[in-house]
Each structure stands twice: as C-alpha cells, then as structure tokens.
N, C-alpha and C positions, 0 to 999 in steps of 0.2 A: 504494499500500500504506500503510494507516494503522496497523496493528497492529505494534508494534515486535517483539512476541514471534514473529511470523510471519517477520519479516525475519532476525533473528538466532536461528538454529535451535539451535546448540550451540557451545561452545568446543571447539577442537581442542588436545589436550594430547599433543604428541609431543616427541621429543628436539629436533628442529629448533625448534619453536615455544617450547619452554622455553629454549633458548639465545637465541632472539630476545628473549624477555621479559627475560632477565638482562642482555644486552648493549645492546640498542637500544631498550628500553621499548616493544616491539611485542607485541600479542596477536593470536591467530589464531582465527577463527570460521568455521563453516560457515553460509552464508547462503542465502536464497532465490534460485533461479536468475534471477528476473526483477528482483531488487533492484539499483539502481544505487549509485554511490559516495555520492551526496548522501543517499540514504535510509539507507544503512548508517551514515554519520556521524551523522545525527540519532538513529537507534535506539541506537547505542552511547552517545552522550552523554546521552541521557534515561534509559536503563536503568541505567547504571553511574555516572552523575554524575561524568564525567571530560571533559576537553578533548581532542578529537581533532585531530591535525595533518595526517595524510595517511591515505589508504585505498588499498590496492592490492588488485585483485581478479584472480582466476584461475578459468576454467572448467576443471573436471577431468573428463576423459572416464572413463566406467566401464570396468573391465577386462573382457575376454572370459574367462569361466570355463568349464570343462568338468568333467562328472562322468560318467565312462564314455562312452557314445555320445551323451549329451545335452550340448548347448552352450547356455550362457546368457550374459547380460551384466549387469554391476552397473550401477546407476543412474548417470547423470551428475550432478554437483553443483558448487556454486560455493564458492570459498574467498576469505575476505577477511583481509588482514593490516593491522591498524590501528595506526598510530603514535600514542602518547599523549604529551601535554605532559610535560616533565620534572617529576618529583614526583608525578605522578598514577599511581595503581596500581588494579587491579581486584582486590578481595579474593579472589575465587574462584581466581584464579591464584597467589595468594601460598602457598596450602597445597599446591600441586602441585610 
C-alpha cells in the first residue's frame, strides 16, 4: 500500500481514546484491514509530521444486528493505537 490516505481511514474520537490522548500521548485511528504496523507508522509520521514510538493494532469483528425478522452484520474493521513521542501532538485531536 503506497497511498497513506488509504491506510489511515479516520480518527476515532471516543471517551477511551480521549483519555489515552491526555494521559499516555496515544491517538487512535481506524486503518485499512490489510495494513501492517510498519505501514501504519510510516503513514502517521508522513501525514501528521510526528514521531511514532509504538503501534498497537486490533481487528474488530462487526456486531450482528437484527431488524424485525431480518438479520445482518456490521463490517469488520481494524483499529490502531499509536504512541507518539513526548511533546508531539496531532492538531486534529487537540480540538476534541
């Protein structure tokens, strides 16, 4: 994967990710399911001009949902928790 915008899909802003940002200088993203840790590190470093120390990934299975007699399933996705060097910040998350 060469396009960094395809690797990092969107930031995740939740209560837990906001707490991680404040206490441990970590930010959370939804990433492409086929992306590995090295590709995620390169994408975040080049897109946001920060230094990445660690990348933790998790594959999230979509929940089964039901509407009346019809049953469906949400899509599976991949989450990445990125630890930044002390002093580095991503401006998008500072307004959240």
